[in-house]
C-alpha positions in Angstrom: 293.3 166.8 112.5 293.7 170.6 113.3 292.4 173.1 111.0 295.3 174.5 109.0 293.6 177.9 108.8 293.5 178.2 112.6 296.8 179.1 114.1 297.1 178.3 117.8 299.6 180.8 119.0 300.9 180.3 122.5 299.5 182.9 124.9 296.3 183.3 122.9 292.9 181.9 124.0 291.2 179.5 121.8 288.3 181.0 119.9 284.8 180.8 121.5 282.4 178.5 119.8 278.8 179.7 119.1 279.4 183.1 120.6 276.4 185.3 119.9 277.0 188.1 117.5 275.4 190.7 119.8 278.0 190.2 122.4 275.4 189.7 125.2 275.7 186.5 127.1 272.2 184.8 127.4 271.3 184.0 131.0 269.1 181.0 131.4 265.6 181.7 132.9 265.2 180.7 136.5 262.6 178.2 137.2 259.4 179.7 138.7 259.5 179.7 142.4 256.6 178.8 144.8 255.7 182.5 145.1 255.3 182.9 141.5 252.9 180.1 141.0 249.4 181.3 140.4 247.0 179.8 143.0 243.7 178.9 141.5 240.8 178.8 144.0 238.4 175.9 143.6 235.1 177.0 142.2 232.3 177.2 144.9 229.8 174.4 144.8 226.7 175.5 142.9 223.6 176.0 145.1 220.6 174.4 143.6 217.9 177.1 143.0 214.8 177.0 145.2 211.7 175.8 143.6 209.6 178.7 142.4 206.3 179.3 144.2 203.1 178.3 142.3 200.5 180.9 143.4 198.6 180.5 140.2 198.1 176.8 140.8 196.9 177.4 144.4 194.6 180.1 143.3 193.2 177.9 140.6 192.6 175.1 143.1 190.9 177.5 145.5 188.6 178.9 142.8 187.8 175.4 141.8 186.8 174.4 145.3 184.6 177.5 145.8 183.0 176.9 142.4 182.3 173.3 143.4 180.8 174.4 146.8 178.7 177.4 145.6 178.7 177.4 141.8 176.7 174.3 141.2 173.3 173.2 142.3 174.6 170.0 143.8 177.4 171.8 145.7 175.0 174.4 147.0 172.6 171.7 148.1 175.3 169.8 150.0 176.5 173.0 151.6 173.0 174.0 152.7 172.4 170.5 154.1 175.7 170.5 155.9 175.0 173.9 157.4 171.5 172.8 158.5 172.8 169.6 160.1 175.5 171.7 161.9 172.8 174.1 163.3 170.7 171.2 164.4 173.6 169.6 166.2 174.4 172.9 168.0 170.7 173.2 168.9 170.7 169.7 170.4 173.9 170.4 172.4 172.3 173.7 173.6 169.2 171.8 174.7 171.3 169.2 176.6 173.2 171.9 178.4 170.7 174.8 179.2 171.7 177.9 181.0 170.8 178.0 184.7 169.2 181.4 185.3 168.3 182.8 188.6 164.5 183.4 188.4 162.5 185.4 190.8 160.5 183.3 193.3 157.1 182.3 192.2 155.6 183.1 195.6 155.8 186.4 197.4 154.3 187.7 200.6 152.5 191.1 200.3 151.4 191.8 203.9 148.2 191.4 205.9 144.7 191.8 204.5 143.7 194.6 206.8 146.6 196.8 205.5 144.7 197.3 202.2 142.1 200.0 201.6 139.0 199.4 199.6 139.1 200.6 196.0 142.9 201.1 196.0 145.6 199.6 193.8 148.9 198.9 195.5 151.8 199.3 193.1 154.5 198.3 195.6 155.0 194.9 194.0 154.8 196.1 190.4 158.5 195.3 189.8 157.6 191.7 190.9 154.8 191.6 188.3 151.8 192.0 190.6 149.2 194.6 191.5 147.3 194.0 194.7 143.7 195.3 194.6 141.0 195.4 197.2 137.5 196.2 196.1 133.9 195.2 196.5 132.8 192.6 193.9 129.2 192.4 192.8 129.2 188.6 193.2 131.7 187.8 196.0 131.6 191.0 198.0 134.8 192.5 199.6 137.7 190.7 198.1 141.5 191.0 197.5 143.1 189.8 194.3 146.4 190.1 192.5 146.5 191.2 188.9 149.4 190.4 186.5 151.2 193.5 185.2 151.5 192.1 181.7 149.3 193.6 179.0 147.3 190.9 177.1 148.0 192.6 173.8 151.8 192.4 173.2 153.1 192.0 176.7 153.9 195.6 177.7 153.5 196.8 181.2 150.5 199.2 181.7 150.4 202.0 184.3 147.7 202.5 186.9 146.1 206.0 186.5 144.6 206.8 189.9 142.6 209.8 188.6 141.1 207.9 185.7 140.7 204.7 187.7 142.1 202.5 185.0 145.2 200.7 183.8 146.6 202.2 180.6 149.1 200.5 178.4 151.7 203.0 177.0 152.5 200.8 174.0 149.3 200.7 172.0 146.7 202.3 174.3 144.9 199.3 175.7 142.8 200.2 178.8 141.6 198.1 181.7 139.2 198.8 184.6 140.3 198.3 188.2 138.8 194.8 188.0 141.2 194.0 185.1 138.5 193.9 182.4 139.6 195.4 179.1 137.5 198.1 177.6 139.6 200.1 175.1 142.5 199.5 172.7 143.7 196.4 171.0 144.0 194.1 174.1 141.9 191.0 173.2 141.1 189.9 176.8 141.3 191.0 180.4 144.4 191.0 182.6 145.2 187.8 184.3 145.0 187.1 188.0 147.6 185.3 190.1 146.7 182.8 192.8 146.3 184.2 196.3 146.0 182.7 199.7 146.6 183.4 203.4 149.9 182.0 204.8 150.5 180.4 208.2 151.6 183.8 209.5 148.4 185.5 208.3 150.0 187.3 205.4 148.7 187.3 201.8 150.8 184.9 199.6 150.7 185.6 195.9 151.5 182.5 193.8 152.6 183.4 190.3 152.8 179.8 189.2 149.0 179.9 189.0 147.2 182.0 186.4 143.4 182.7 186.3 141.7 184.0 183.1 138.4 185.7 183.2 137.3 184.6 179.8 137.7 181.0 180.8 135.6 181.5 184.0 138.7 181.1 186.3 137.8 184.2 188.3 135.2 182.2 190.1 137.9 179.9 191.4 138.4 180.6 195.2 142.1 180.5 194.7 141.9 183.6 192.5 140.8 185.9 195.3 140.6 186.2 199.1 137.2 186.9 200.5 137.2 189.2 203.6 
């Protein structure tokens, strides 16, 4: 039933229902478009942290090992024994595989007997560890012999002093006559003689694989001199 207070006059628009009092028509909000949407990046996967180094533990282990090796009597004894066995093993290996050294020949030719003068010492073969001497011996007469150039004190090499007619050691002052007999200084015994003989070609052969010592009576051996 129409409201008697409302007059619907022809030509007039019906009254608006719920018209806002401000006179502003409310525009409905547009739905958010794709561009307006906030894109949320997925969180990066967490990297597990690296395990922290343990220097203190390693240092402690090292100190404990060193203490066990050197800080106790038992550890020290085992270390000493192990080192000794190692050295013995190295020595055995060294013995099984010796160095092959080029050694000088044990025999040398020193010329013909008539090339030597009486009462003279020939130093031509000193670098080969031999002095060749010709002199008249009280017992055997005119002989030639070869003396070792090694001092019988501590192994130095004496020098022949022609004016003084003696061998003189520069190390400790030992002195030897032309015969090789010691007479001064700390040398305990005479010089040694090498073996001598006449070769097939008539030359004197000095054999340094044979030694003759005066204090043992070896100078009477015919191989220790050549009788002329």
